[in-house]
N, C-alpha and C positions, 0 to 999 in steps of 0.2 A: 287192912291189906298188909301182907308181909313183904319185906324188902328182899331183893335178890340174894343178899348176903345171908338172910335168914332162911332162904329156901333150903329144903332138905337136900343134902349131897351124899351120894354113895360112891365110894372109890372101888373100882374093879380093874382087873387085868384081863384084857381081851385081845384076840387077833384083829388086825386092822386090814380092811379091804379098800384100796384106793379106787374111786369111781371116776370115769371120764365123761364129762359133760352132763352128768345126771346127779340130782340131789334127792335123797330119800328123807321124808319128814315123818315124825311120829304119826301113827294111825294109817300110814300109807302102805298099801300092798302092791308090790311090783316085781316083775321078772327081771333078772339080771343075767347076762351072759358073761362068764368068767373064762379068760383064756390065758392070761399071763401066768408064768410058772409060780411066782411068789403068791399071786392071788389064789391059784388053785390049792397050794399048800395051806394057805390060811383057811380056806373053806374045809379042807380035809381035817384040819386040827379042830375046827369048830364042830364038825359033825361027830368027832370022837368025844368031845366034851359035852357041853350042854346046849349046843346049836345057837348060842348067842355070839354075835359078831359086831364089831364097830365099823360103821360105814362113813367114810369122809371123802370129799371130792377133791380132785387135783385142781391146782390153779390154772395149769395149761393142759388141755386135753391131748395135745400132741406128744407130751412127754411119755416115753415108753418105760423108763426106769426112774420113777420119781424118788427123791430123797425126802427127808422129813420137812425140809423147807418148801417143797413143791406141793405140799398137801395142806388144805385148810385144817386147822386144829379143832374146829367145832364141827361135830357131825351127829350121827344118830346111832343109838344102840338098836340093833334089829335082831329078830329071830328068823332063822332059816326054816321055812315051812316045808319046802320040797326041794329035791335035788335030782337033776336028770343029766346023765352024761351023754354028750352029743358026739358024732364022728369028728375026728381030728383033734381030740384031746380037750375040747371046750366043754364047760359045765354050765348048765342053765339052772339057776336057783330062783325060788320064789321066797321073797323076804317080806317081813312086816315090821314097820318102824315102831319102836317101843317108847323111846325117850331121848331127849337131847343129852349130849355129853360133850365134854371137852378134854382133849389130851393133856395130861399133866406132864408125862414124859414118855419118850420112846425107850422101851426096855431092850428089845432085840430088833435087828434089821434083817437077819438071815435065820432060817430059810424064808421067813415071812416077817412082816412087821408085827411086833407085840407091844402094846401100849398100855400104860396105866391111865385110866380115865376117871373123871368125876362126872357122875350121872346126876342130872337135875330132876327133881320131882316137879310135876306140873301143878300150878296154882289154880284153884277153882273159884276163888272169891270174885263176885261181880259187884262193882261199885257203880253209882249212877254214871260216872264219867266213862267207865268201860262199857256200860250198857249203850250209851250214846255212840261210842266209837263202833260198837258191834252193829247197831242199826244202820249207821252211815255206810259201813263196809258192805253190809248185805245189799243196801240200795245200789251202791256203786257196782257190785258184782252182778246184780240183776240187769242193770243197764249195759254192762260189759257183755253179758251173755247175749242180749238182744242185738247189740251192734256187731259183735264178732261172728256170731253164727257158727263158731267152731266147737262150742261146749253144748252138750245136750241140755234141754230145758229142765229135765228131771233132776239134774244136779242142784239147781236152785232150791228145789223142794227139800232136798237133803240138808243143804246149808242153812235154810231158814229155821229148821227144827232144832239146830244145835244151840245149846245154852252155855257150853264151856267156851270161854273167849279164846283160850290158847288153841284148842282143837279147831274152832271156827277158822282162825287165821291159817293154821297149817293145811286144812282141807282146801281152802280157797286158793292158797298159793300153789298147791300141788296141781291144780287144774289150769293154772295160767302158763302161757308160753312166754317165759321171761328169760333174761340173760342170767347166766350162772351167778354173776356178781350180785344181782338183785335178790335172787333166791337165797344166797348165802347170808345176805344182810338179815333176812327174816329168820333164818335158822339160828343165827348168832344172837338174836333178841330173846334172851331167856325169859324176861318179864313179859307177860301177856299184853299189858297196855302198850309197851314199846313196840311189840310185834304188830299190834293193830294199827298204830300210827304209821309205821313204815309201809304197811300194806295199803293203807288209804292213799298215801302219797304216790306209791307206785301205780295203783289202779287209776288215779286221776291222770297221771302222765300217759298211761297206756290208752285211756279213753280219748285223750286229745289226739294221739297218733291215729287211732281208729277213725275219728271224725274227719281228719285230713284225708285218710285213705278213702273214706266214703265219698268225700267231695270230689277227689280226683277220679274215682271210678264213675261217679255220676257224670262228670264232665266228658270223660272218654266215651261213655255210653251214649250221651246226647250227640256227640260228634259222629259216632258210628251210625246212630239212628238217622242223623241228618244226611250223611253220605248215602246210606242205603235208600232213604226216602227220595233223594235227588236222582239216584240211579234209576229207581223204580219209575219216577215221574218222567225221566228222559226216555226210558224205554216205552212208556205209555204214549209220550208225545210222538216218538218215531212211528209207532203203530198207527196213531191217528193221522199223522202226516202222510203215511203210506196209503191209508184208506182214502184220504182226500186228494192224493196225487201231488202233494207238496213235498219240498225238500227241507231238511234241517240245515242249520247254519254251516256245519262242517261239510256236508255234501254239496251245498251251494258253493262253498269256497273252492272245492276240488273241481267242480263242474266249470266254474269261472276260469280256473287255471287251464283246464283242458281246452276251453274255447279260445283263450288268449294264445295258447301254444299253436293251435291250428291256424290262427290269424297271423302269427308272427312270421310265417314263411321261412322257418329255420331249415338248415340242411337236414336231410333225412335222419342221419345218425344222431344229431343233436336233438331232434324232435323226439326220437325214440327214448333217448336218455331222460329228457324232461318228463315225458309221460310216465316213465318208470318211477321217477321221483314223486310224481303226483299220486301214483298208486301207494307208494310207501307212506305218504302223508295221510292218505285216506284210511289206512289200516292202523295208524298210530293214535294213541289216546290224546285227547285235546291238550292236556297239560304236560305232555312229554317235552323235555328240554330240546330234543333233537328236531321237533317239528318247526321250531323257530329257525334252525340252521337250514332246513330244507326250503322253507318259505323264502329266506334271503337268497339262496342259490337260484331258485326259480325266478325270483324278481330280477336277478342279474342276467339270466339267460334271456328273459323277455325284453330287458332294457337295451340289449345290444342290437345295433342295426345290421342284422345278418345279410339283408339284401337291399337295404335302403341306400341309395346313392343320390348325389346332386349332379346335375348336368353341367359339364364344363362349358364355359363361354369360349367357343372356338373362333370367334372373330378376332383375328390377330391384330388388326388396326386398332380396335377398341382396347384390347389388352395392352398394346404398346402405349396408348394414350394414358391409361391408368398408371402404368409403371413410371412414365415420364412425369405425371402429375405428382406422384409421391416422392420421387427421387431424382436428383440432378446428378448427371454423370453415371457411373457404374455400367458402362455400355456392355462390358463382357457378360455380366450377369443377365442383363435384360435380353441380350442376344440369345443366351442359352434357354431362357424361358420361352421365348418366341419360337425357337426351333422345336421345343417340346410340343408346343401347341400345334405347329404345322404338321408334325408327325402324327399327333392324335387325330387330326382332321383326316389324314390320309389312311392311317392304319387302323383306326377305331380302337383296337385293343392294344394297349402298350403298358408294360410294367412301369409303376411309378419310379421315377429316378430318385436316387439318394444323393443329394447335393450337400457339400460341406463348404460353408463360407468361412474362410480363414482370414483374420485381419485384426489389427489393434482395436482397443475399445473405442466406441463412439463413432464408428464409420457406418453404422446403420445396418448391421447384419440381421438383428431381430426384426426391425421395422421393415426390412426388405422382404422377409418371409411373410409378414402380414400383407404386404402389397401384392405378393404373388397370389395369395389366397383370394384377395379382392379382384385381381385381374382374371383369375380362373373362375370366379364366383363359387369357390369352394368354402366349406366351413374351415375355421382355423382353430387349432389347439396347440398350446405350448406346454412343454415339460422341461423344467430345469434339472440338469444332471449334476449341478455343482454340489459336491459333498456327498453324493449317493455312494454308499458303500455296501449295501445289502442287495444280494441277487434277487431277493423276493420283491424289491421295489419294481423290478422289471417283469419278473415272471409270476409274481403273486405267491401267496401262502397256500399250502394244501388245506383242504376243508377240515382235516382232523384237528387243526389248531383252533384254540379259542380266539374269537375275534378275527378269523381269517378273512382276507379280502383279495380281490384280483390285483394284479400288478398295475403300475401306472400307465402302461401302454393300453391295456383294455379299458381302464378308467377314462383315459383320454378319448378313446373311440366312442365310449358311451356319452361322454360330455359333448363330443362333436355332433353326435346324432346321425352320422352318415359313415359309410365304410370307405369313403374316398376323400378324407379331409387333407388339408396341408398340415402336417404334424411337425412342429418345430422341437427338436431336441437341443436345448440351449446348453452352452458351456460343456461340450463333450470332453474337453481336455481337463476338466476339473474333477472328473470321477476318481474315486480311490477304491481300495479293496481292503478287507480285513477278514476275520475268521468266519464271517457270515457269507462269504463267497465273493466272486468277481463279477460285478455287474457288467463290465465291458464284454466279458465272454457271453453273458446272457443276451447282450445287444446284438451279437453276431447273427442270431436267428432272425431278429427283427429287421436288420439292415441288409440281409443277403437276399437279393431278388430271386434267387433260386430256391430259397427256403421259406420266405415269409408268406407264401400263399397258404401255408398250414401252420401258422404260429400257435404253439400250445402254451396256454397259461395254466399254472398248477391249480388254480382255483376253479376255472371254467372246465378244465379237463376235456375240452373239445377243440379241435383245430379251428382257428379263425383266419380268414383270408386277409392279409395286409398288403397284397400285391398292388391294390389300387390306391393305396395311401401314398401321397407325395411327401417323403421324409426329407426334412432339411435340418442339417446339424450346423452348429456354429462353434468356433474355437478361436482363441487368441493365438495359439501356437500349435504346431502339429507334433512336436517331439514327445509330448506326454501321451499322445493317443496311440494305443497298441497297433502294431503293423497289420495284424489280420483284420482289425476293424477298419483301418484306413483303406485297406485294399477293396472294401465294399463300397467306397464312396467316391464321388467325383468331386475333386477339390477345386474350388474357385477362390482365388486370392483377391481380397479387397484391400489394397495397399494403404490407402489413405487419400486425402484430397489435396489438390493443389490450392494455392491461395485464391485463384480465380474461382475454382469450384466452391470453396468455402464462402466467398462473397455471394455467389448465386444462391447457395443453400440458405444463407442467412436471410437474404432478401425474399426468397420465394417461400421458405418454410418456417424458419426459426422465429423471425420477427412477427409475422402474422399470428403464429401459435402463441407466443408470449404476450402479445397485445390482448388476445382473447382471454388468456388465463388471468391476466391482471385487470380485466375489465376496462381496457382502454380502446378507444376507437381509432381508426386508421389515421385520421388527421391530428390526433392529440399528441403524437410523438413523431418528431421528424429526425431522421438520421440519414446522412448521406453515405454514398458508397465509400468515400475516403475514410469516414469514421469507422465503418465496418472493417476496412483494410487495416486501419491503425490498431483496432482491437485484436485482429488476427495476429498482427506482427508483434505487438508489444505487451499484450495481456494474456496471450495463450501460446503454448508451444506443444502441439499435439498432432497426431495423424487424423483423428476424428474431429467431431464438432461439439462434443459434450461440454467442454469448458467454455467454448464460444457461446453456447446456449445459456450457460450460467451467467456469463458477463452481460448478455442481452437482458436476462431476467433481472439482474441487479439494476440496470439502467431503467427498466420498466417500473420497478418498485419505487425508485427515487422519483421518477416522473409522476407516478400516481400520487405520491405524498405531496409534491409541489402543486399538482392540480387541485387536490382536496384542501390543503392547508393555506395556499396562497391564492386560490381561485383563478389560477392561470388557465387560459383556454387551450394553449398548446405549449409543449416543451420541445425546444430545439437542441439537439446534441451536435456539437461541432468539434473539430479537432482541438480548438482552443479550450473549450470547457469540459472535455472528456475526463480530465483528471478529477474534476469535481464529482463526477458520477462513479468512477472506478478507482480513484486514488492513483498513486504513483505507479507507472508501468512496471510489470514484473520481469520483463525480459528486454534485452537490447536487440533490436532488429539487425540482422546481418552480423553474425558472430565471426565472420571472416576477419582475419587480422587486418589492422588499419594500415600497416606498412610491412614491407619485406624485412624479415629478420633471420638471423643465423640460429641454427639449432632448433628450429620449430617447424613442424609439418602438420597440415590439416588432413585428418583421416575421416572416413565415413563408417558408421557402425549401424547394425540393425538391432533393434530391441523389440520387445513384445508390444510396446506402445507406438511403434513406428520407427522411422530412421532417425539418426542423430549425428551431429558433427562432433568429432573428437580431435582435440589438439594433443600432439605428442611433442614433448619438450626433451631436449638432450643437452646436458652440460658436461664438458670435459675439463678435468682439473688434474694437476700433478698428483701422482700417487704411485700405486704399485700394481696397477692393472686390474683393479676390481670393477665388476659390472653390477650396478645397483638398479633394481627395478621397483618402482613404487606406483601407487594409484589403484590399489585393490584389484590387481590383475588375476585372471584365472590361469589355469595351467596352459591352455592353448595360446593365450597372449604371451606368456613367459617364453614358450617355445619359439613363437614368432620372433621375439626380441633376440633370443640366442642365435637363431638362424640369420637374422639381419646383421648382427654383430660379426658372426663368422664370415658372412659374405663380404662385408666391408673390409675385414682383415685380409681376405684373399685378393681383394682388388686395390689394396693400399698403394701399390706402385702406380697403377693406372690413374688413380685419383689424386696422385701427388701428395700422399699422406706419409708421414714418417713410418717406415715399416715396423719400428719397435714401439709404436704408440701404446700398444696393449700392455707393455711393461712399464712405461714411464707415466702413464696417465690413468686416472680412474674415470669411468664413464657412468653417468647417472641418467637413466631413462625414466621419465615421469609422465603419467597421464593424469591431468587435473581432474577435479571432482572425485577425490579418492574414496569418499564414502559410498559411491555407487559401484557395485560389482561389475566388472567388464570382462567378457570372455568371447572367444570366437576367432576364426582364422581370417579376419578382415584387415588387420593392421600391420601385416608383414612389410609391405612396401613403404607404408607410412613411417615406420620405425627406421627402416634402412635409409630413407630420404633424410630424416631428421639427424641420424648419425653421420651421414655423409656431409651434411651442411655444417654440423658442429666441428667435424674433424678437418674439413677443407676451408672452413670459414667463409663459404659461399652462402649467400642469402637465399631463402626459399621464396618463391612467388606467392604472395598473399592470396591471389585470386584462384589458386589451384588447390583442389582437394582430390583425394585418391582413395581407392580401396582395392585390395588384392592380397594374395598370399605369396610369399617368396620361398624359393628353394635355395639350397646352399650354392647352386650353380648360377643363381640369379634369374631363373625362370619365374614368370609371374603366372600364378594359378588362378582359375576363376573362383568366384565366391557367390553367395546368394544374396537375396534381398536388394537387388539393384534398384528397383523402382523406389522403394522406401528411402534408400540412401540418396538417390538423385533428388527426390522431393525435399529431403532434409537439407541438401546442399543448396537447392533453389531458395528455400526459406532463409538460409543463412547468407544469401547474397553471393555465393560462389559462382564464378563465370566458367571455369574450366574444370572438368572432371576426368581424372585418369582412371581407366577401367581395364581389366584383363581382356585381351582380344577374344577369348572364348565366351565372354559375356555379351558379345555383339547382339545376339538374338534377343536379349532382355531389353534392349533399347526400344523394341517395338511396343512394349507395354507403357512407355512413358508418354504422357500427353504431349501433343504437338506444340501446345503453347509453351510448355517448359523446354522442350527440345530446341525451339527456335531461339530461346534466350541464352542457351548454354552451348559450350563447345565440348565435345567428347573426344578424348584421345585414347585410342585402343592400343595397348602395348603387349608385347610378348616377353620382353627382357627388362631387367632392372636398369640397364644402361639407358633405355628409351625414357624411363621414368625420371632418372636424374637429369637427363638432357632437357626435359620439359619443365621439371619442377624447380631446378636450381638456376640461379642467375649465372651468367658467364663469370669465371674467376679472373 
């Protein structure tokens, strides 16, 4: 066998024709369309000469003006057999590959490429190794033809009869659909053995790919056949069921929906809408994604109690007994409920009232709503509005959204199972708003008796009648509630409990409840009324009874431990051993001052947790007339202090104060417990009294507390929260309360037991306050 270097080489100078995406091999006959100017000129030159041209392929087919580095240097010397000029300047030529050649150098670039090439003569020697490679290649090619089905079988016969190894490789590669890079590798292999090896490797790889293609096609075909078979069988099953008078699963489902809709007694327009959705479901393919959405929607429509109601218990005496069982006191609320029942008995049809219970935490607002439901024998549902910021929480999402659901009003009605439940909207003052909308505005439609008979939820998209629902809302304070919303509600204030009411609540409700929760029997824990009173006075300070219940629970826990650990039959809690159960008292009962003092006055304030007692201290010292205010006061309190100071200056001569005191002395007004923010127009007369006491050196009476705002002329203006403030004064041991005369009407709300133990002084002017609050000078 001869080496490549020994192979015969012939040097020639020929025109070069760059090819795009095509390779021409020796012995290959092919048509080529030539359109580029340079290429056309190269062909014209070839036809003038001896019709011999050099064909080389471009590295990138997209290149329009290739340079010498853009063209593979190994190509094929070919003879132009035919030439045909086409319209548009394009030439079609028929070429036949003659021999491999390699560019030695580019001689000319214009008007066409002229190159000097080395032409290689083909070797014909067949060694045993080459014979083996030829047989392997023919076998692979036969398998490839069978698998690909893109090459005619006759080609295999032509290939089998070839004895020249080089020609065999070239003919096989010319029939394969390979990448340009792979074909170029074969073309560049001058030596026949190398060419056969490269082609065997490429064919092996191509056959692997064909095998994978075959497997994928087989899998797809099987799947298609399975789907077609299932469809055919389903159609057959439908036909058989039709003949037998039976229904298929999907038809059965839609028929079931239709029957349920007829039975649900929906309003006419809702029923029509539901039936239309059933028709859509019937026409839809079983696996369609939207069919699940329609089913969920239909299930919601069917689950709502469109006409289902519960009968109200209209026995007023029975209802009154239930309310008294559950709650001690709260006469105003109970009276309102019994009035509603009386009207229901007479009028039959009455729009559900919208009540708003306002009061500090722990006074029983939520539990009162449950009692109302029990008294009326209605279903009860509760929804907390604390932290609700999204309008969709009230009105629901539209069905176009993924995971859409009705709003919590409709969810609550479904949960109640009737269209006339007692619906509690808890913590209405804790709602907020953000970019997702204003839920308080969405609530307007719910709580407006003129609108809620056709409440529209975005998900249900059909009006639902809420006029029979008894809505009850609760709030700690009214100022955060929007005015339009407040306008729809009937506000009932629950101020807080007196000491006597707390004692009764503890005896009747809290102690039995805690004994049951801690597994104790009635006789195992003994606690007198005086002990309960001491817990109320010294361990709690609140308007409600929540902390009182916690303290009772703490006693029950310790009693349970003693009974289990020490085998005691009963545990007795007395005033003497109470500290063993609850520790040192948290509060001093009766925070009224122990003795009359100069420069201090007791005021009354309202907070969200009930009323509170406020001490205002004033100190006067030599200085330059500065007025200092401390105690974390709000703007309104600061204004009250300024007004009180100006009033005292204007009355200096009448009060026998040095008229120039504001130049000679500094005045410091302080409200203790400085960490707690304090604001509101309740402390004006208190500050004026403390200032007058400090400047006149007259002592204030310790048993007197006061509330009211002051003007620069000394008039006393009315303030709010009188009941809470009076109860706080009562808790603190105050005997006399000074109130603005315009607040006289508010005294009717104060329990008679508290009123009988206190004296109320109604005033119109600051002079009356000073006369009653200060000792004679």
